[in-house]
DRENZA-430717 format. One record per residue (C-alpha): residue number from 0; residue in three letters; x, y, z. Coordinates in nm, 4 decimals, padded with zeros to 6 digits. Layout:
N
<pt n="NUM" res="ala" c1="X" c2="Y" c3="Z"/>
...
REM end
This chain:
322
<pt n="0" res="met" c1="-01.9373" c2="00.5693" c3="-00.9334"/>
<pt n="1" res="val" c1="-01.6107" c2="00.3934" c3="-00.8510"/>
<pt n="2" res="lys" c1="-01.5116" c2="00.6715" c3="-00.6135"/>
<pt n="3" res="asp" c1="-01.8319" c2="00.6237" c3="-00.4119"/>
<pt n="4" res="met" c1="-01.7506" c2="00.2681" c3="-00.3055"/>
<pt n="5" res="leu" c1="-01.4786" c2="00.3452" c3="-00.0511"/>
<pt n="6" res="lys" c1="-01.5351" c2="00.6765" c3="00.1226"/>
<pt n="7" res="arg" c1="-01.3796" c2="00.8624" c3="00.4149"/>
<pt n="8" res="ile" c1="-01.6312" c2="01.0385" c3="00.6394"/>
<pt n="9" res="gly" c1="-01.6267" c2="01.2170" c3="00.9735"/>
<pt n="10" res="lys" c1="-01.7358" c2="01.0144" c3="01.2760"/>
<pt n="11" res="asp" c1="-02.0357" c2="01.2458" c3="01.3217"/>
<pt n="12" res="gln" c1="-02.1666" c2="01.1310" c3="00.9817"/>
<pt n="13" res="leu" c1="-02.1980" c2="00.7679" c3="01.0925"/>
<pt n="14" res="arg" c1="-02.5418" c2="00.6080" c3="01.0818"/>
<pt n="15" res="val" c1="-02.6906" c2="00.2637" c3="01.1260"/>
<pt n="16" res="gly" c1="-02.6571" c2="00.0517" c3="00.8117"/>
<pt n="17" res="met" c1="-02.3120" c2="00.1733" c3="00.7076"/>
<pt n="18" res="phe" c1="-02.0380" c2="-00.0839" c3="00.6445"/>
<pt n="19" res="ile" c1="-01.7182" c2="00.0192" c3="00.8247"/>
<pt n="20" res="glu" c1="-01.3931" c2="-00.0743" c3="00.6492"/>
<pt n="21" res="ala" c1="-01.1433" c2="00.1032" c3="00.8760"/>
<pt n="22" res="ile" c1="-01.1037" c2="00.3868" c3="01.1206"/>
<pt n="23" res="glu" c1="-00.8501" c2="00.6630" c3="01.1789"/>
<pt n="24" res="gly" c1="-00.7432" c2="00.7353" c3="01.5329"/>
<pt n="25" res="ser" c1="-00.7104" c2="00.5321" c3="01.8501"/>
<pt n="26" res="trp" c1="-00.8983" c2="00.2027" c3="01.8713"/>
<pt n="27" res="leu" c1="-00.8960" c2="00.2179" c3="02.2511"/>
<pt n="28" res="asn" c1="-01.2437" c2="00.3643" c3="02.2851"/>
<pt n="29" res="ala" c1="-01.3877" c2="00.2107" c3="01.9693"/>
<pt n="30" res="pro" c1="-01.6190" c2="-00.0917" c3="01.9827"/>
<pt n="31" res="leu" c1="-01.5410" c2="-00.3976" c3="01.7690"/>
<pt n="32" res="ser" c1="-01.1873" c2="-00.2707" c3="01.7157"/>
<pt n="33" res="gly" c1="-00.9979" c2="-00.4049" c3="01.4166"/>
<pt n="34" res="arg" c1="-01.3052" c2="-00.5521" c3="01.2470"/>
<pt n="35" res="arg" c1="-01.4864" c2="-00.4685" c3="00.9253"/>
<pt n="36" res="tyr" c1="-01.8554" c2="-00.4774" c3="00.9997"/>
<pt n="37" res="thr" c1="-02.2005" c2="-00.3285" c3="00.9448"/>
<pt n="38" res="leu" c1="-02.3101" c2="-00.0704" c3="01.1999"/>
<pt n="39" res="glu" c1="-02.6299" c2="-00.2300" c3="01.3293"/>
<pt n="40" res="cys" c1="-02.7605" c2="-00.0157" c3="01.6155"/>
<pt n="41" res="glu" c1="-02.7710" c2="00.3424" c3="01.7385"/>
<pt n="42" res="glu" c1="-02.5789" c2="00.2473" c3="02.0528"/>
<pt n="43" res="glu" c1="-02.2751" c2="00.1381" c3="01.8499"/>
<pt n="44" res="ala" c1="-02.2970" c2="00.4535" c3="01.6385"/>
<pt n="45" res="ala" c1="-02.3107" c2="00.6694" c3="01.9519"/>
<pt n="46" res="arg" c1="-02.0073" c2="00.4956" c3="02.1018"/>
<pt n="47" res="leu" c1="-01.8054" c2="00.5524" c3="01.7852"/>
<pt n="48" res="lys" c1="-01.9094" c2="00.9169" c3="01.7682"/>
<pt n="49" res="ser" c1="-01.7976" c2="00.9730" c3="02.1272"/>
<pt n="50" res="ser" c1="-01.4636" c2="00.7936" c3="02.0798"/>
<pt n="51" res="asn" c1="-01.1224" c2="00.9381" c3="01.9909"/>
<pt n="52" res="leu" c1="-01.1668" c2="00.8675" c3="01.6199"/>
<pt n="53" res="tyr" c1="-01.1198" c2="01.1448" c3="01.3666"/>
<pt n="54" res="gly" c1="-01.2178" c2="00.9628" c3="01.0502"/>
<pt n="55" res="val" c1="-01.3973" c2="00.6504" c3="00.9303"/>
<pt n="56" res="phe" c1="-01.3816" c2="00.4628" c3="00.5983"/>
<pt n="57" res="ile" c1="-01.7130" c2="00.3179" c3="00.4813"/>
<pt n="58" res="asn" c1="-01.7827" c2="00.0884" c3="00.1852"/>
<pt n="59" res="thr" c1="-02.0970" c2="00.2077" c3="00.0110"/>
<pt n="60" res="ser" c1="-02.1220" c2="-00.1105" c3="-00.1971"/>
<pt n="61" res="lys" c1="-02.1785" c2="-00.3099" c3="00.1252"/>
<pt n="62" res="gly" c1="-02.3811" c2="-00.0608" c3="00.3279"/>
<pt n="63" res="leu" c1="-02.5478" c2="00.2792" c3="00.3326"/>
<pt n="64" res="asp" c1="-02.3861" c2="00.5971" c3="00.2072"/>
<pt n="65" res="val" c1="-02.3899" c2="00.9322" c3="00.3883"/>
<pt n="66" res="thr" c1="-02.6968" c2="01.0041" c3="00.1815"/>
<pt n="67" res="pro" c1="-02.8903" c2="00.7083" c3="00.0372"/>
<pt n="68" res="ala" c1="-02.7783" c2="00.6411" c3="-00.3189"/>
<pt n="69" res="val" c1="-02.7679" c2="00.3616" c3="-00.5698"/>
<pt n="70" res="val" c1="-02.4057" c2="00.2537" c3="-00.6127"/>
<pt n="71" res="glu" c1="-02.3062" c2="00.2368" c3="-00.9771"/>
<pt n="72" res="gln" c1="-02.0751" c2="-00.0606" c3="-01.0429"/>
<pt n="73" res="his" c1="-01.8261" c2="00.0076" c3="-01.3227"/>
<pt n="74" res="glu" c1="-01.7849" c2="-00.2802" c3="-01.5587"/>
<pt n="75" res="ile" c1="-01.4448" c2="-00.4484" c3="-01.5547"/>
<pt n="76" res="asp" c1="-01.3981" c2="-00.3628" c3="-01.9229"/>
<pt n="77" res="ala" c1="-01.4344" c2="00.0061" c3="-01.8379"/>
<pt n="78" res="leu" c1="-01.1750" c2="-00.0263" c3="-01.5629"/>
<pt n="79" res="arg" c1="-00.9364" c2="-00.1974" c3="-01.7994"/>
<pt n="80" res="gln" c1="-00.9861" c2="00.0784" c3="-02.0530"/>
<pt n="81" res="ala" c1="-00.9157" c2="00.3363" c3="-01.7833"/>
<pt n="82" res="ala" c1="-00.5936" c2="00.1575" c3="-01.6970"/>
<pt n="83" res="lys" c1="-00.4713" c2="00.2152" c3="-02.0531"/>
<pt n="84" res="thr" c1="-00.4550" c2="00.5887" c3="-01.9864"/>
<pt n="85" res="pro" c1="-00.0833" c2="00.6670" c3="-01.9877"/>
<pt n="86" res="tyr" c1="00.0965" c2="00.8306" c3="-01.7005"/>
<pt n="87" res="gly" c1="00.1486" c2="01.2026" c3="-01.7324"/>
<pt n="88" res="ser" c1="00.4482" c2="01.3422" c3="-01.9149"/>
<pt n="89" res="ser" c1="00.7147" c2="01.5640" c3="-01.7638"/>
<pt n="90" res="gly" c1="00.9687" c2="01.8001" c3="-01.9058"/>
<pt n="91" res="arg" c1="01.3366" c2="01.7211" c3="-01.9265"/>
<pt n="92" res="lys" c1="01.4207" c2="01.9437" c3="-01.6277"/>
<pt n="93" res="val" c1="01.1689" c2="01.7632" c3="-01.4071"/>
<pt n="94" res="arg" c1="01.3059" c2="01.4235" c3="-01.5140"/>
<pt n="95" res="ile" c1="01.6628" c2="01.5303" c3="-01.4369"/>
<pt n="96" res="trp" c1="01.5549" c2="01.6753" c3="-01.1018"/>
<pt n="97" res="thr" c1="01.3626" c2="01.3579" c3="-01.0182"/>
<pt n="98" res="ala" c1="01.6533" c2="01.1357" c3="-01.1218"/>
<pt n="99" res="asp" c1="01.8674" c2="01.3257" c3="-00.8729"/>
<pt n="100" res="lys" c1="01.5995" c2="01.2740" c3="-00.6070"/>
<pt n="101" res="ile" c1="01.5881" c2="00.9010" c3="-00.6789"/>
<pt n="102" res="lys" c1="01.9660" c2="00.8734" c3="-00.6592"/>
<pt n="103" res="arg" c1="01.9699" c2="01.0569" c3="-00.3270"/>
<pt n="104" res="thr" c1="01.6740" c2="00.8730" c3="-00.1706"/>
<pt n="105" res="ser" c1="01.7893" c2="00.5291" c3="-00.2851"/>
<pt n="106" res="gly" c1="02.1294" c2="00.6091" c3="-00.1358"/>
<pt n="107" res="leu" c1="01.9663" c2="00.7055" c3="00.1943"/>
<pt n="108" res="leu" c1="01.7575" c2="00.3896" c3="00.1898"/>
<pt n="109" res="lys" c1="02.0577" c2="00.1696" c3="00.1108"/>
<pt n="110" res="ser" c1="02.2409" c2="00.3247" c3="00.4048"/>
<pt n="111" res="ile" c1="01.9440" c2="00.2503" c3="00.6327"/>
<pt n="112" res="phe" c1="01.9205" c2="-00.1092" c3="00.5100"/>
<pt n="113" res="asp" c1="02.2959" c2="-00.1577" c3="00.5530"/>
<pt n="114" res="asp" c1="02.2730" c2="-00.0326" c3="00.9107"/>
<pt n="115" res="val" c1="01.9819" c2="-00.2674" c3="00.9831"/>
<pt n="116" res="ser" c1="02.1733" c2="-00.5570" c3="00.8304"/>
<pt n="117" res="ala" c1="02.4549" c2="-00.4764" c3="01.0727"/>
<pt n="118" res="gly" c1="02.2137" c2="-00.4918" c3="01.3656"/>
<pt n="119" res="ala" c1="02.0984" c2="-00.1315" c3="01.4013"/>
<pt n="120" res="ala" c1="01.7361" c2="-00.0453" c3="01.4746"/>
<pt n="121" res="val" c1="01.5156" c2="00.1396" c3="01.2260"/>
<pt n="122" res="thr" c1="01.3660" c2="00.4587" c3="01.3656"/>
<pt n="123" res="val" c1="01.1072" c2="00.7022" c3="01.2373"/>
<pt n="124" res="glu" c1="01.3738" c2="00.9733" c3="01.2463"/>
<pt n="125" res="thr" c1="01.6061" c2="00.7861" c3="01.0094"/>
<pt n="126" res="val" c1="01.3311" c2="00.7093" c3="00.7580"/>
<pt n="127" res="ser" c1="01.1461" c2="01.0430" c3="00.7591"/>
<pt n="128" res="pro" c1="01.3949" c2="01.2244" c3="00.5283"/>
<pt n="129" res="val" c1="01.3319" c2="00.9629" c3="00.2589"/>
<pt n="130" res="ile" c1="00.9551" c2="01.0076" c3="00.2886"/>
<pt n="131" res="glu" c1="00.9969" c2="01.3847" c3="00.2638"/>
<pt n="132" res="glu" c1="01.2002" c2="01.3475" c3="-00.0576"/>
<pt n="133" res="ile" c1="00.9392" c2="01.1149" c3="-00.2108"/>
<pt n="134" res="thr" c1="00.6533" c2="01.3475" c3="-00.1167"/>
<pt n="135" res="gln" c1="00.8342" c2="01.6471" c3="-00.2632"/>
<pt n="136" res="ser" c1="00.8861" c2="01.4599" c3="-00.5916"/>
<pt n="137" res="leu" c1="00.5180" c2="01.3632" c3="-00.6063"/>
<pt n="138" res="asp" c1="00.4185" c2="01.7245" c3="-00.5428"/>
<pt n="139" res="val" c1="00.6198" c2="01.8333" c3="-00.8473"/>
<pt n="140" res="asp" c1="00.4964" c2="01.5511" c3="-01.0728"/>
<pt n="141" res="pro" c1="00.2836" c2="01.2590" c3="-00.9503"/>
<pt n="142" res="phe" c1="00.3942" c2="01.0239" c3="-01.2269"/>
<pt n="143" res="val" c1="00.7583" c2="01.0697" c3="-01.3183"/>
<pt n="144" res="leu" c1="00.9050" c2="00.9331" c3="-00.9934"/>
<pt n="145" res="ile" c1="00.7045" c2="00.6109" c3="-01.0203"/>
<pt n="146" res="asn" c1="00.7919" c2="00.5704" c3="-01.3876"/>
<pt n="147" res="met" c1="01.1635" c2="00.6244" c3="-01.3341"/>
<pt n="148" res="thr" c1="01.1877" c2="00.3751" c3="-01.0474"/>
<pt n="149" res="arg" c1="01.0827" c2="00.1053" c3="-01.2956"/>
<pt n="150" res="met" c1="01.4263" c2="00.1209" c3="-01.4593"/>
<pt n="151" res="lys" c1="01.5815" c2="-00.1088" c3="-01.2008"/>
<pt n="152" res="thr" c1="01.9070" c2="-00.2983" c3="-01.2187"/>
<pt n="153" res="lys" c1="01.9522" c2="-00.6167" c3="-01.0153"/>
<pt n="154" res="asp" c1="02.1449" c2="-00.4271" c3="-00.7494"/>
<pt n="155" res="glu" c1="01.8863" c2="-00.1489" c3="-00.7262"/>
<pt n="156" res="ala" c1="01.5714" c2="-00.3623" c3="-00.7399"/>
<pt n="157" res="thr" c1="01.4960" c2="-00.3847" c3="-00.3675"/>
<pt n="158" res="phe" c1="01.5591" c2="-00.0147" c3="-00.3016"/>
<pt n="159" res="leu" c1="01.3745" c2="00.1225" c3="-00.6048"/>
<pt n="160" res="his" c1="01.0817" c2="-00.1155" c3="-00.5521"/>
<pt n="161" res="ser" c1="01.0554" c2="00.0159" c3="-00.1962"/>
<pt n="162" res="leu" c1="01.0611" c2="00.3765" c3="-00.3211"/>
<pt n="163" res="ala" c1="00.7950" c2="00.3012" c3="-00.5820"/>
<pt n="164" res="val" c1="00.5614" c2="00.1259" c3="-00.3379"/>
<pt n="165" res="ser" c1="00.6030" c2="00.4150" c3="-00.0958"/>
<pt n="166" res="ala" c1="00.5126" c2="00.6641" c3="-00.3690"/>
<pt n="167" res="leu" c1="00.2102" c2="00.4584" c3="-00.4764"/>
<pt n="168" res="met" c1="00.0920" c2="00.4335" c3="-00.1153"/>
<pt n="169" res="ile" c1="00.1184" c2="00.8106" c3="-00.0714"/>
<pt n="170" res="arg" c1="-00.0734" c2="00.8763" c3="-00.3934"/>
<pt n="171" res="leu" c1="-00.3458" c2="00.6284" c3="-00.3002"/>
<pt n="172" res="ala" c1="-00.3715" c2="00.7830" c3="00.0474"/>
<pt n="173" res="trp" c1="-00.4099" c2="01.1276" c3="-00.1095"/>
<pt n="174" res="his" c1="-00.6856" c2="00.9982" c3="-00.3352"/>
<pt n="175" res="leu" c1="-00.8690" c2="00.8351" c3="-00.0437"/>
<pt n="176" res="lys" c1="-00.8344" c2="01.1611" c3="00.1531"/>
<pt n="177" res="ile" c1="-00.6712" c2="00.9816" c3="00.4433"/>
<pt n="178" res="asp" c1="-00.5807" c2="01.2152" c3="00.7282"/>
<pt n="179" res="lys" c1="-00.2674" c2="01.4125" c3="00.6390"/>
<pt n="180" res="phe" c1="-00.0901" c2="01.3010" c3="00.9564"/>
<pt n="181" res="leu" c1="-00.1250" c2="00.9359" c3="00.8517"/>
<pt n="182" res="val" c1="00.0015" c2="00.9818" c3="00.4955"/>
<pt n="183" res="pro" c1="00.3736" c2="00.9823" c3="00.5906"/>
<pt n="184" res="val" c1="00.3128" c2="00.6698" c3="00.7993"/>
<pt n="185" res="leu" c1="00.1612" c2="00.4964" c3="00.4970"/>
<pt n="186" res="gly" c1="00.4553" c2="00.6115" c3="00.2860"/>
<pt n="187" res="met" c1="00.6847" c2="00.4646" c3="00.5498"/>
<pt n="188" res="ser" c1="00.4853" c2="00.1405" c3="00.5384"/>
<pt n="189" res="gly" c1="00.5487" c2="00.1120" c3="00.1664"/>
<pt n="190" res="leu" c1="00.9141" c2="00.2005" c3="00.2066"/>
<pt n="191" res="leu" c1="00.9807" c2="-00.0652" c3="00.4719"/>
<pt n="192" res="his" c1="00.7397" c2="-00.3426" c3="00.3700"/>
<pt n="193" res="asp" c1="01.0174" c2="-00.5576" c3="00.2196"/>
<pt n="194" res="ile" c1="01.2946" c2="-00.4746" c3="00.4658"/>
<pt n="195" res="gly" c1="01.3043" c2="-00.8420" c3="00.5665"/>
<pt n="196" res="lys" c1="01.4538" c2="-00.9222" c3="00.2266"/>
<pt n="197" res="ile" c1="01.7887" c2="-00.7870" c3="00.3407"/>
<pt n="198" res="gly" c1="01.8170" c2="-01.1187" c3="00.5235"/>
<pt n="199" res="thr" c1="01.7448" c2="-01.3147" c3="00.2037"/>
<pt n="200" res="pro" c1="02.0447" c2="-01.4433" c3="00.0023"/>
<pt n="201" res="ile" c1="02.1036" c2="-01.2205" c3="-00.2988"/>
<pt n="202" res="lys" c1="02.1336" c2="-01.5240" c3="-00.5269"/>
<pt n="203" res="ile" c1="01.7699" c2="-01.6060" c3="-00.4507"/>
<pt n="204" res="leu" c1="01.6462" c2="-01.2483" c3="-00.4957"/>
<pt n="205" res="thr" c1="01.8204" c2="-01.2146" c3="-00.8338"/>
<pt n="206" res="lys" c1="01.7677" c2="-01.5674" c3="-00.9642"/>
<pt n="207" res="ser" c1="01.6519" c2="-01.5614" c3="-01.3265"/>
<pt n="208" res="gly" c1="01.4904" c2="-01.9054" c3="-01.3252"/>
<pt n="209" res="ala" c1="01.2058" c2="-02.0534" c3="-01.1251"/>
<pt n="210" res="leu" c1="01.2622" c2="-02.0795" c3="-00.7506"/>
<pt n="211" res="thr" c1="01.2769" c2="-02.4212" c3="-00.5887"/>
<pt n="212" res="asp" c1="01.0369" c2="-02.5066" c3="-00.3058"/>
<pt n="213" res="ala" c1="01.3202" c2="-02.4552" c3="-00.0572"/>
<pt n="214" res="glu" c1="01.4069" c2="-02.1147" c3="-00.2047"/>
<pt n="215" res="met" c1="01.0416" c2="-02.0119" c3="-00.2007"/>
<pt n="216" res="glu" c1="01.0252" c2="-02.1059" c3="00.1658"/>
<pt n="217" res="val" c1="01.3191" c2="-01.8733" c3="00.2321"/>
<pt n="218" res="ile" c1="01.1428" c2="-01.5907" c3="00.0446"/>
<pt n="219" res="arg" c1="00.8256" c2="-01.6460" c3="00.2471"/>
<pt n="220" res="arg" c1="01.0140" c2="-01.5738" c3="00.5682"/>
<pt n="221" res="his" c1="01.0809" c2="-01.2092" c3="00.4832"/>
<pt n="222" res="pro" c1="00.7604" c2="-01.0599" c3="00.6338"/>
<pt n="223" res="glu" c1="00.8282" c2="-01.2101" c3="00.9768"/>
<pt n="224" res="leu" c1="01.1980" c2="-01.1272" c3="00.9543"/>
<pt n="225" res="gly" c1="01.1164" c2="-00.7690" c3="00.8600"/>
<pt n="226" res="his" c1="00.8636" c2="-00.7393" c3="01.1411"/>
<pt n="227" res="arg" c1="01.1282" c2="-00.8473" c3="01.3925"/>
<pt n="228" res="met" c1="01.3756" c2="-00.5965" c3="01.2494"/>
<pt n="229" res="leu" c1="01.1281" c2="-00.3091" c3="01.2690"/>
<pt n="230" res="ser" c1="01.0147" c2="-00.4085" c3="01.6178"/>
<pt n="231" res="arg" c1="01.3675" c2="-00.3457" c3="01.7474"/>
<pt n="232" res="gly" c1="01.3212" c2="00.0274" c3="01.7059"/>
<pt n="233" res="lys" c1="01.1270" c2="00.2369" c3="01.9544"/>
<pt n="234" res="gly" c1="00.8206" c2="00.4224" c3="01.8344"/>
<pt n="235" res="met" c1="00.7718" c2="00.2400" c3="01.5041"/>
<pt n="236" res="pro" c1="00.4028" c2="00.2950" c3="01.4137"/>
<pt n="237" res="glu" c1="00.1762" c2="-00.0081" c3="01.4413"/>
<pt n="238" res="ile" c1="00.0581" c2="00.0499" c3="01.0839"/>
<pt n="239" res="val" c1="00.4149" c2="00.0066" c3="00.9555"/>
<pt n="240" res="leu" c1="00.4564" c2="-00.3164" c3="01.1533"/>
<pt n="241" res="asp" c1="00.1177" c2="-00.4439" c3="01.0340"/>
<pt n="242" res="val" c1="00.1929" c2="-00.3786" c3="00.6666"/>
<pt n="243" res="cys" c1="00.5383" c2="-00.5360" c3="00.6916"/>
<pt n="244" res="leu" c1="00.4051" c2="-00.8555" c3="00.8487"/>
<pt n="245" res="his" c1="00.0851" c2="-00.8971" c3="00.6479"/>
<pt n="246" res="his" c1="00.1378" c2="-00.7542" c3="00.2963"/>
<pt n="247" res="his" c1="00.1393" c2="-01.1059" c3="00.1466"/>
<pt n="248" res="glu" c1="-00.1857" c2="-01.2133" c3="00.3111"/>
<pt n="249" res="arg" c1="-00.4814" c2="-01.2832" c3="00.0798"/>
<pt n="250" res="leu" c1="-00.8507" c2="-01.2176" c3="00.1277"/>
<pt n="251" res="asp" c1="-00.9229" c2="-01.5880" c3="00.0687"/>
<pt n="252" res="gly" c1="-00.6887" c2="-01.6907" c3="00.3518"/>
<pt n="253" res="lys" c1="-00.4281" c2="-01.8477" c3="00.1225"/>
<pt n="254" res="gly" c1="-00.1556" c2="-01.5907" c3="00.1850"/>
<pt n="255" res="tyr" c1="00.1346" c2="-01.5919" c3="00.4280"/>
<pt n="256" res="pro" c1="00.2763" c2="-01.5881" c3="00.6925"/>
<pt n="257" res="ile" c1="-00.0405" c2="-01.6335" c3="00.9011"/>
<pt n="258" res="gly" c1="-00.3239" c2="-01.6989" c3="00.6561"/>
<pt n="259" res="leu" c1="-00.5458" c2="-01.4053" c3="00.7553"/>
<pt n="260" res="arg" c1="-00.8799" c2="-01.3730" c3="00.5795"/>
<pt n="261" res="asp" c1="-01.0879" c2="-01.0797" c3="00.4549"/>
<pt n="262" res="gly" c1="-01.1796" c2="-00.8593" c3="00.7531"/>
<pt n="263" res="glu" c1="-00.8748" c2="-00.9714" c3="00.9486"/>
<pt n="264" res="ile" c1="-00.6584" c2="-00.7773" c3="00.7018"/>
<pt n="265" res="ser" c1="-00.6438" c2="-00.4023" c3="00.7655"/>
<pt n="266" res="leu" c1="-00.7320" c2="-00.1424" c3="00.5042"/>
<pt n="267" res="tyr" c1="-00.3737" c2="-00.0151" c3="00.4992"/>
<pt n="268" res="thr" c1="-00.2338" c2="-00.3633" c3="00.4361"/>
<pt n="269" res="arg" c1="-00.4868" c2="-00.4161" c3="00.1557"/>
<pt n="270" res="met" c1="-00.3653" c2="-00.0889" c3="00.0039"/>
<pt n="271" res="ala" c1="-00.0035" c2="-00.2028" c3="00.0328"/>
<pt n="272" res="ala" c1="-00.0743" c2="-00.5407" c3="-00.1278"/>
<pt n="273" res="ile" c1="-00.2102" c2="-00.3675" c3="-00.4377"/>
<pt n="274" res="cys" c1="00.0746" c2="-00.1143" c3="-00.4600"/>
<pt n="275" res="asp" c1="00.3345" c2="-00.3882" c3="-00.4042"/>
<pt n="276" res="val" c1="00.2031" c2="-00.6256" c3="-00.6704"/>
<pt n="277" res="tyr" c1="00.1322" c2="-00.3509" c3="-00.9233"/>
<pt n="278" res="asp" c1="00.4897" c2="-00.2233" c3="-00.9090"/>
<pt n="279" res="ala" c1="00.6288" c2="-00.5773" c3="-00.9209"/>
<pt n="280" res="leu" c1="00.4243" c2="-00.6588" c3="-01.2322"/>
<pt n="281" res="thr" c1="00.5114" c2="-00.3380" c3="-01.4174"/>
<pt n="282" res="ser" c1="00.8839" c2="-00.3526" c3="-01.3380"/>
<pt n="283" res="ala" c1="01.1553" c2="-00.5552" c3="-01.5090"/>
<pt n="284" res="arg" c1="01.2797" c2="-00.8431" c3="-01.2959"/>
<pt n="285" res="pro" c1="01.5613" c2="-01.0963" c3="-01.3544"/>
<pt n="286" res="tyr" c1="01.2971" c2="-01.3550" c3="-01.4408"/>
<pt n="287" res="lys" c1="01.0491" c2="-01.1477" c3="-01.6452"/>
<pt n="288" res="lys" c1="00.9902" c2="-00.8464" c3="-01.8663"/>
<pt n="289" res="pro" c1="00.7790" c2="-00.5582" c3="-01.7347"/>
<pt n="290" res="trp" c1="00.4056" c2="-00.5656" c3="-01.7992"/>
<pt n="291" res="thr" c1="00.2151" c2="-00.2614" c3="-01.9183"/>
<pt n="292" res="ala" c1="-00.0217" c2="-00.0890" c3="-01.6761"/>
<pt n="293" res="ser" c1="-00.3161" c2="-00.2352" c3="-01.8680"/>
<pt n="294" res="glu" c1="-00.1764" c2="-00.5893" c3="-01.8514"/>
<pt n="295" res="ala" c1="-00.1087" c2="-00.5586" c3="-01.4788"/>
<pt n="296" res="ile" c1="-00.4538" c2="-00.4217" c3="-01.3978"/>
<pt n="297" res="ser" c1="-00.6258" c2="-00.6850" c3="-01.6140"/>
<pt n="298" res="trp" c1="-00.4413" c2="-00.9616" c3="-01.4293"/>
<pt n="299" res="met" c1="-00.5219" c2="-00.8097" c3="-01.0907"/>
<pt n="300" res="leu" c1="-00.8899" c2="-00.7762" c3="-01.1816"/>
<pt n="301" res="asp" c1="-00.8993" c2="-01.1368" c3="-01.3011"/>
<pt n="302" res="thr" c1="-00.7279" c2="-01.2739" c3="-00.9897"/>
<pt n="303" res="lys" c1="-00.9914" c2="-01.3823" c3="-00.7404"/>
<pt n="304" res="gly" c1="-00.9577" c2="-01.3825" c3="-00.3632"/>
<pt n="305" res="val" c1="-00.6371" c2="-01.1793" c3="-00.3452"/>
<pt n="306" res="phe" c1="-00.7082" c2="-00.8072" c3="-00.3756"/>
<pt n="307" res="asp" c1="-00.9794" c2="-00.5925" c3="-00.2201"/>
<pt n="308" res="arg" c1="-01.1923" c2="-00.4978" c3="-00.5213"/>
<pt n="309" res="ala" c1="-01.3090" c2="-00.1672" c3="-00.3728"/>
<pt n="310" res="val" c1="-00.9529" c2="-00.0564" c3="-00.3006"/>
<pt n="311" res="leu" c1="-00.8352" c2="-00.1796" c3="-00.6424"/>
<pt n="312" res="arg" c1="-01.1034" c2="00.0306" c3="-00.8128"/>
<pt n="313" res="glu" c1="-00.9889" c2="00.3323" c3="-00.6119"/>
<pt n="314" res="phe" c1="-00.6282" c2="00.2584" c3="-00.7124"/>
<pt n="315" res="ile" c1="-00.7245" c2="00.2526" c3="-01.0801"/>
<pt n="316" res="asp" c1="-00.9412" c2="00.5619" c3="-01.0536"/>
<pt n="317" res="gly" c1="-00.7112" c2="00.7727" c3="-00.8374"/>
<pt n="318" res="val" c1="-00.3573" c2="00.6545" c3="-00.9126"/>
<pt n="319" res="ile" c1="-00.3452" c2="00.4913" c3="-01.2559"/>
<pt n="320" res="arg" c1="-00.5719" c2="00.7199" c3="-01.4550"/>
<pt n="321" res="ala" c1="-00.5642" c2="01.0343" c3="-01.2374"/>
REM end
């Protein structure tokens, strides 16, 4: 099953032969920190079990499951068909209520971005109210918020894209059963992943034609710029900084700004890359019309070396067709 490929387990369930994708908790006492690898000996398993971890993500398509099982690989055609399942529908009252939430949260986010542009530091305290609003909207209806953020004007694009990616990250985290204390951090990661674009000239961000090489080079600076902005604030979670800096990296090493490859890219950044691109593809932009969910997923499935296939399958299964 698709859902059996990427699985969260307790550290006490670890056994030799499992492929570890990511961990939850402090890396300080964990061996081979930051790597994706196969657990090869009982000594490593014992060290992980005795560490400060409180959860581990394993990939059952690359290693053993909690109980031995044959992993069923869904055909791409089946995934594409699943992606055609429409988002849920909501009543008029819910849509009006959500529209008010979007107006309020985008206003809060614009205020935060304006302050950062003026030199202020971003803090967890300033961003948390936005995450709370997004989470509350998703609790009421998991689809309507994401759908309504697609109706972006040029002026709203950066803010509503950030809200949408945050919502998608939260929904994907829920589906993956990521520890509840980390979910707001992942929502914050989605919300702030593009904060570096506030330093990008608006004429480039809203340009309707193809970007020149020089303009593309300016765009490519936004992850590092955003990372510097977020680093000014005290207590910004490392996950948020990681996602901001690396969300344009590719598994084949052809991304930017560093050119990380495969296991060098964290699970949370791989989640963000999928949420970011999916919303970009399915939203109207100055230079393109919005794609349908099916068109976006088909393109993402066909694109080699960019997205983590296990995470993409989970995204389809738990966010798109849930």
